[in-house]
N, C-alpha and C positions, 0 to 999 in steps of 0.2 A: 631529524625526520620524526614526525608524530607517529606513535604506535597506532595501528588500526583499532577501531572500536569493534568491528565485526570482521571475521575472516572465515571464509569457506575454503577448504583445501581438498580438492579432488573429490567432491561430494557426488555420489551417485545414488539414485533411487529408482527402483523398478517395481511395477505391479505386474507380475508375470512377464509377458513379453512387451508390456507397455512401459516405455522409458519416460519418466517425468523429470529426471535430472541426470545428465550424462557428464560425469567428470568435471563438475563445475568448480572453478576456483576464482575468487575475487575478494577484494577487501574494501571496506568502507570506513572512512575516518571520522573522528568526532566532529560534529557540526555539519557534515556533508548533507547534500540533498541529491538524491538519486531517483530518477524515474525509470520505470520498467514498462515496456510496451511489447506487444506481440499478438499474434492471432489467437483466437479461441483454442483452447487445448494445448497451448504452448508450454504449460508447466509453471505459469507465473504464480498462481495461488499456492500450488504445491511447494514452490520455492519458499514462500512465506511460512508454510507449514513446517518445513525443515528448519528454518531460522528460529521460529517461535517455539518449537518443540511439539507441535501437533503431529508431526511425522518424524520417524527416525530414519536416517540414511542407511542404505545397505553397505556403503563404503565411504571413506573419507572422514574428515573431522571438521567441526565447527567450533570456533572460539569467539568469546565475547568479553570485552574489557580485559583482555590479557589472560583469560582462563578458559580451559576447555569446557564446553557445555554439551558436547555431543550426546552424552548419556543422561543429561538432565531432562526432566519432563517440562511441560509448558508452564506449570505453576512455579517451579523453581526458577525458570528463565524469566518469568514475569517479575519475580521478586528481585532479580538481578538488574532489571531495567529494560526488558524487551516488551513493549506494548504493541498491540495490533488491533485493527478493525477487521470486520468481515464484510464480504460483498453484500450479503443479505442481512440487514440488522434484525436481530431477534431479541429485543428487550423483554424483561419480565413485564408482561402486559398489565397485570393486576397490581403492579407496584407503581409508585409515582416516579417521575423523572429523577428527582433527587435521590430516592431510595435506590434506583438503578445505579446511579453514579457512586453512591455510598458503598454499595456492595463491591464495586471495583476498587475503591480506595482501601477497604478493609481486607478483602480477600486477595486482591491483586498486589497491593503494595504492603500489606501487613500492618496497616495503620489502625489505630484504635481511638475511640472516644473523640475528644475535641479535635485532635489532629486529623482524623478521618473526615469529620464534618467540614473542617476548613478546606481540606483537599477537594472534597466534592463540590463545595460552593465555588472554589476557584476554577475548577474544571468547567462548571456551568457558565461562569462569567466569561471565560476565554472562548467559549463556543457560542456566546450570545443566546444561552438557553435559560438564563435565570428566570425569565418571565414565565417559563413553562415548568418550573421546578415542582409545583404541586399537582400537575396534571397526571392522570394515569397514562402510562406509556402507550397503552393500546389506542389512545385517542390521537396520537401524533401522526402527521402526514409524512411523506417520504423525506423531504428535506430535514424535518425535525428529527426523524428517526436516524438519519445519517449523522446529524450533529450530536445526537445522544450517543451514538456509537463512538464518535470521536471523543466526546467528553468522558466516556467510560475508560477509554484507552489512556487519556491524559491523567485521569484520577489515579492510575496505577503508578504515576511518577516515572515515566520511561526515560531512559537515556537514548533509546532507539525506538522510533515510532514507525510501524509498518501500516501503511494505508492501502486498503484493497478496494479500488474503484469507488471511492467515496463521492465522486462527481457524477457518476452514472445516473441518468434520469433527471438531473437537475436542469433548470432553465439557465440561460446565460447570466442573468443577474445573480442567481443563486450560486453558480460556479464562481463568479467574481468574488462574492462574499467568502466562499470557502477558501479560495486562493489566499485571501488576506489573512484568514485564520491560520492557515498552514504556514504562511510566511512569518507570522508572529510567533508561532510555536518554534520554528527553526531559529528565529532571532534570539530566543532564550537559550540556545545552545543544544537543543534536541536534534539529534540526527534523524533525518526523514528518508525512508525508502517508500516510493509511491507507485503502485500499479494503477494504470489508468488507460482506458480507451479514449477518453476525452482529452486528446493531446494538448489542446489549447489551455487546459488547466495545468498541465505539467510544465510547459515551456517557460512561464513566468517565474517558476519556483525552483526548478532543478538546475544544477550546474553540470550534471552528468546524466546521460541517457543510455539505457541498456535495452537491446532488443533480444527477446528470447523466443526460440522456435524449436519444437521437438525436443525440449529439455536441454538445448545447447544455446550458447550466446552467439548471435550472428552480427552483433554490433555493440560497441561500448565506447563512449567518448562524449565529446561536446555535442549537445542536442542537435544543432543544425547539421553538423557533419554526419551524425548517425542517420538523421532523416533523409539526407542526400545520398546515402549509401545504396547502390543498386540492389545489393543482397537483402537489405532491410526492406526496401520497397517490395521486392518480390515476395518475401515470406509474410510480410505484414498485410499487403494489399492484394496480392495475386497478380498474375501475369497481365490480365486484361486491363486492370486499373493502372498498373505500373506503366504499361505502354501508353495509356492516355495521358500520363503525367510526364512522360520522358522529355518533352520539349521544354519544361519549365521547372522552377524550383518547387520544392515540397515543404511548405511551411505548415504550422500547426493547423490553421483553419482549413487549408486545402486537404490536409491529411484527414481531418475529421469528416469533411464532405466525402472524400474518396472512400473511407472505410464505411460510411453510411451507404454509399452506392454499392459497395461490395456486398454488404449485408443484405441489401434489397435484392441484389442478384441471386444470392444464395437462397433467399426465401422464395423468389419467383421460380427458381429452378428445382425447388424441393418437391 
């Protein structure tokens, strides 16, 4: 049996009375592709913070590549091979696209000179951003900013890539292009854990789906089985939308439509 690349063992994190991770335990193996879904405020991004080192757990341990990393900061974990993107890309606007990625190669992966330049160029090529290399980052549109965010993560040479809603706000053709990029990254042996509300982006890529709600796992397994779980429907979609879907299967497209309806309902009731 292959040793896990990532292991969380009874990890808990609270901010006062707010629980963002409650006794979470799971493992992810080398080369795996895992999707994470759940309602807003479920603790998904906080989970990434615990894995990447942006947050420290109140209890439990985290191991990566066979060594404990619970007490290591984000920079140290990045050097070990944990790379991540953020929901809202914040590039250095007055620097070029290439310079942004070069910073990731040098500061994230600890590379220097020609090696770092080659890593930055490779990351831009993998994300189809070579043509924008000399543009100031502040001139990029949403799709290009998200690709730059991905390129910066790849330039750090990760073994584990954490993607946080990189498909949000993109058109269907842009989502399709992103899916192919992520597939290519995983085909090179990089483990991917992907948080996403655009479920149709996840299902062609991931072989395991986790649903998180209230800092706890309510579903974990093969994507179709998790999406069919009544408990997942309830926490992800809400009772009204779940009832409307009860008569039929819940695939990725219907889930995306349903979550959109749920969001519209929340806005109209606000």
